[in-house]
N, C-alpha and C positions, 0 to 999 in steps of 0.2 A: 447445726453443722454436723456432718457425718465424717467419721474417720475410718481409715483402714490401716492396719498394721502392715509393716514391710518386713523384709528379711533381716533388717537390723533393729535390735532392741531400741525402743524409744522414738524411732523415726516413723512419722505418721503422714500418710497421704490424706489431705483434708478436702472435703467437698462442701463448700458453703451452699446454703439454700439460695437459689436464684429466682427472683420474681421478674418475669418478663412478659411483655405484651408488644403490641404494634409500635409503641413509642421507643422501646429499648428494654433495658433491664436494670435491676437493683440487686445488690448483694452486700452483706456485711463482710468486709475483708478482715476486720478485727473486732472481736467482742471478748473482753477480758473474762467474763463469766462463762461463756460458751467454751473458751479454750481451757479454763480451769476445770470445767466438767470433764474435759478430755485428758486431764492430767498435766496440762501445760500451764504452770503457775508462775514461771519466772517473769519478772517485769521486763519490758522492752525499753531501751534507752536511746536507740538510734534507728532512723529510717534511712535506707539507701535506695537509689534508683540508678540502674546502669542500662545503657543501650549498647548493643553489639550487633555488628553486621553478620550476614550469613557466613557460616563456617568458622566463626571465632570460637576458640576454646579458652575458657578462663578457669584457672585453678590448677591444682587442687589446694585450696588455702585453708589454714587453721591457725589458731593462737593457743599455745599451751598455757602461757601466762595470760590472763584476761580471756579465758575461753568464751566463745560466743555461741549461744543458741541462735538459730535463724528461722524465721517464719517467712517463707519465700513464695512469690507468685509471679506469673507472667501476665502483663496487661495486654501486650500486643506481641504476636509472633509465637514461636514454639522453640523449646529447648529440650535437650536430653540432659537432665539434672543427675549428677552423680555424687554420692557420698561414700567415704571410706571410713570404716570404724577403726579408730586409733586408740580405743580404750582397752588397755591390757586386761581389765576385769570383765570385759564383755565376752559372751560366748561367740560373738561374731567378729572378734578381733582380727583385723587384717582383711576382712571381707568388704566387698563393695555392693552397692545397690543403685540402680538407675530407674528413673521415672521420666515420662514425658509430661511436661507442664506447658500449657498454652493459654493464650488469651481466650480462645474459643471455648476450651473446656472449663476455664475458670477455677481449676483446681489449685491447691496450695500444698506446700511441703513444710512440715516441722522437722528441723534438724537440731537435735539437742547438742549441748557442748560435748566435745570429745571426738568429733568427726571432721575429716577434711572434706571440703566441698568444692565442686566445680560444675561447669556446664558447657555444652556445645550448642551453638545456634543452628537450628535446622531450617529456619524460615529466612526470608529476605533480610530480616532484622528482628530483634527482640528487645522489648522494654521489660526489665526484670526489677521488681520491687521487693525489698526484704527488710524486715525488722530484726534488730539484734538485741541480745540480752546483756551485752557489754559493749563498750566503745571500741572502735577500731584503734589499735595501737600499732602503727607501722613498724616500730622497732621490735614488736613481738610476733609479727606475721611470719609464718613459715609456709613453704610450698612443697608439697609432695609431687614428684614428677607425674604428669598426667599419663605418661606412657611407661610407668614403672614395670619392669618385666616380672616382678614378683607378685604384684597386685593384679596385673592383667585386666584392667578395665576394658570392657568392650564398648567403645564409644559409638560404634556403628557409623564410622566415618566413610564418606564417599570420596574424599580428597584429603590431601595433607591439610590439617587445620591451621588457622591463623592464630599464633600464640605470641604473647608478649615476650620480650627479652627476659624479664624476671621469671615468668612461668617456664620458659625454656631451660632455665637453670635449676628447676625443681630437684630436690634431693630424692634419694632412694628410700623405699619403705624400710629397708633394713637399717639405715642410718638415721631415719627420722626420729625426732623427739616424740615420745608417746605420752598418752594420758594414763594415769593409774586406774 
């Protein structure tokens, strides 16, 4: 597995080795040793699968108590995946980074604990799979406003996104609970 660093410390774009022929392809989506060799040593405790239609925007979600690292990939479709650094100790505190993830590219993203995460679906639909390093605790989940004027994420939207009622009530970066 190859990795590339991003503008945010600890966030890695991963490219698994893909073995393909006329029958299709094979790839390892998770290999504990390969990830440990890249510095990702946290154990994963939960797998999630979401499906979203075109133009759905989910996020930006995080948990300060029970923080989650996420290993994310798209099986079908394409998303613009966004992370915002909420770690006060990070040189990139308050900055965001976006990558395109798709079933066709077969790339993955490692998001360490301490970042808010969200995505926007750019294809007709997208199946997103992700592993987490801690369990989902709905009582601990927080939402940073996807359109916060201080963070200024460029979602590259072509139309007003479809956002859940919960995500529409996301808080401002200024008032958001942060990580140390």
